[in-house]
KEKE-592795 format. One record per residue (C-alpha): y negated, z, x; residue number from 1. Coordinates in steps of 0.001 Angstrom, whole numbers. Each point is the difference from the previous one (the first is absolute). Layout:
residues N
> Y,Z,X,NUM
...
END
This chain:
residues 172
> 5375,4696,22212,1
> -3051,-2180,573,2
> -3465,92,-1561,3
> 781,-2795,-2461,4
> 3229,1579,-1250,5
> -1599,3418,-449,6
> -2952,-1405,-1939,7
> 2260,-2226,-2117,8
> 2146,3021,-897,9
> -3118,1999,-829,10
> -1214,-2756,-2371,11
> 3392,-287,-1671,12
> 188,3772,-485,13
> -3504,193,-1468,14
> 615,-2753,-2555,15
> 3712,391,-796,16
> 488,3759,306,17
> -3316,1847,-293,18
> -1367,-2223,-2797,19
> 3253,-1526,-1275,20
> -2024,-3199,-357,21
> 1738,-3103,-1336,22
> -582,-3691,494,23
> 533,-2081,-3128,24
> 1051,3155,-1873,25
> 3443,379,1608,26
> -81,-777,3716,27
> -971,2575,2608,28
> -3552,-741,1115,29
> 1216,-481,3560,30
> 1504,-3293,-1230,31
> -3570,-1309,-347,32
> -1128,1510,3310,33
> 2876,-1784,1727,34
> -988,-3318,-1621,35
> -3553,413,1314,36
> 1253,919,3489,37
> 2189,-3128,-2,38
> -3104,-2086,-708,39
> -1947,1828,2727,40
> 2684,-984,2502,41
> 304,-3536,-1341,42
> -3692,-802,476,43
> -679,2018,3157,44
> -327,-3181,2083,45
> -3531,-99,-1454,46
> -896,3261,1744,47
> -1439,311,3495,48
> 2262,2483,1722,49
> 2739,2611,-243,50
> -2500,2745,-919,51
> -1114,-1942,-3073,52
> 3631,-699,-904,53
> 809,3711,142,54
> -3101,990,-1984,55
> 770,-2511,-2748,56
> 3697,906,-136,57
> -898,3662,-463,58
> -2754,-1025,-2411,59
> 2539,-1959,-2041,60
> 2260,3037,-315,61
> -2924,2287,-817,62
> -2356,-2240,-1955,63
> 441,1958,-3255,64
> 134,3546,1404,65
> -3559,1017,-878,66
> -52,-1904,-3281,67
> 3372,1091,-1396,68
> 1630,2781,2003,69
> -2565,2810,-52,70
> -629,-368,3719,71
> -3511,193,1443,72
> -1672,-2094,2667,73
> 113,3077,2247,74
> 3768,320,-514,75
> 538,-3630,966,76
> -2404,296,2938,77
> 1855,3050,1323,78
> 3381,-1747,-223,79
> -873,-3554,1057,80
> -3430,-63,1636,81
> -3329,-1485,-1003,82
> 853,-3719,74,83
> 2921,327,-2421,84
> -1863,2518,-2170,85
> -2971,-2386,-235,86
> 2274,-2876,-1092,87
> 1653,2153,-2673,88
> -3347,1336,-1188,89
> -1396,-3540,-292,90
> 3020,-1075,-2083,91
> -516,2901,-2429,92
> -1411,-842,-3427,93
> -3072,1804,-1235,94
> 256,2334,-2984,95
> -207,-1785,-3306,96
> 1442,-139,-3482,97
> 1283,-3563,397,98
> 780,-2572,2716,99
> -3462,-1550,-150,100
> -1686,3347,644,101
> 2475,945,2745,102
> -622,-3350,1740,103
> -3757,352,-1,104
> -2769,-1060,2397,105
> 515,3051,2227,106
> 3762,-622,258,107
> -497,-3602,1114,108
> -2798,929,2421,109
> 2127,2608,1787,110
> 3028,-2295,9,111
> -1760,-3052,1401,112
> -1602,2060,2787,113
> 3444,783,1460,114
> 1787,-3231,1000,115
> 3367,1717,463,116
> -307,1542,-3466,117
> -587,-3511,-1384,118
> 3214,-1051,1736,119
> 1953,2932,-1512,120
> -1497,-641,-3453,121
> 1130,-3633,233,122
> 3505,1158,977,123
> -35,2322,-3026,124
> -1095,-2828,-2267,125
> 2627,-2406,1340,126
> 2691,2639,-544,127
> -1203,702,-3550,128
> -294,-3658,-974,129
> 3414,-824,1442,130
> 1593,2897,-1866,131
> -1757,-941,-3241,132
> 1318,-3562,347,133
> 3550,1203,594,134
> -66,2337,-3001,135
> -2079,-2155,-2348,136
> -2534,2808,-234,137
> -3165,-316,-2042,138
> -1847,1238,3105,139
> 309,-3535,1387,140
> -2651,-1175,-2475,141
> -2213,2954,954,142
> 256,-955,3702,143
> -799,-3620,-896,144
> -3125,992,-1878,145
> -1197,2522,2611,146
> 657,-2002,3163,147
> -3071,-2299,-61,148
> -2300,3033,-76,149
> 1988,1853,2674,150
> -8,-3074,2221,151
> -3741,-374,-410,152
> -533,3668,917,153
> 2260,324,3051,154
> 671,-3499,1374,155
> 412,-214,3781,156
> 812,-3358,1575,157
> 2271,1641,2585,158
> 2389,837,-2871,159
> -273,-3414,-1628,160
> 3779,-518,165,161
> 491,3121,-2111,162
> -2622,-1042,-2549,163
> 1633,-3433,-247,164
> 3428,1590,-478,165
> -1358,2164,-2815,166
> -1524,-3054,-1672,167
> 3362,-1794,257,168
> 1782,2966,-1556,169
> -2537,88,-2818,170
> 568,-3671,-787,171
> 3731,442,-687,172
END
């Protein structure tokens, strides 16, 4: 078994087994993680090298570990190393009673300082928007309303193709 497979299985176990977390109330949470990993692979031509591709693939599988699966930064660091742990940490919302408070100034500052975390966050957003379109979810309107602010906070020209794709999805 390789590093990617082991980490992927760890993420799936944490979300689906340890937490019994669901995506859209009924699907195992790993369904969402897989959607994000698909996006990470789809857009990886925008990355510099195979190391960045591996970091972002693992980051895609683990992007919600700290936020949702009762896993600490130290746990992720021990399993995957600093680069992946830093990406996952940067994708983790702050504490807050609502989305606005969880996506606060500190969250955006930490996220924008890690370019590979920005990439993973965009993969997460593309996966969520695509799913919300396919299921006619009310979250689609939430993503539409939040995207201008998110774009303003984390825009990087090197990922312009991803930002443009998100804008196209939000115009449907």
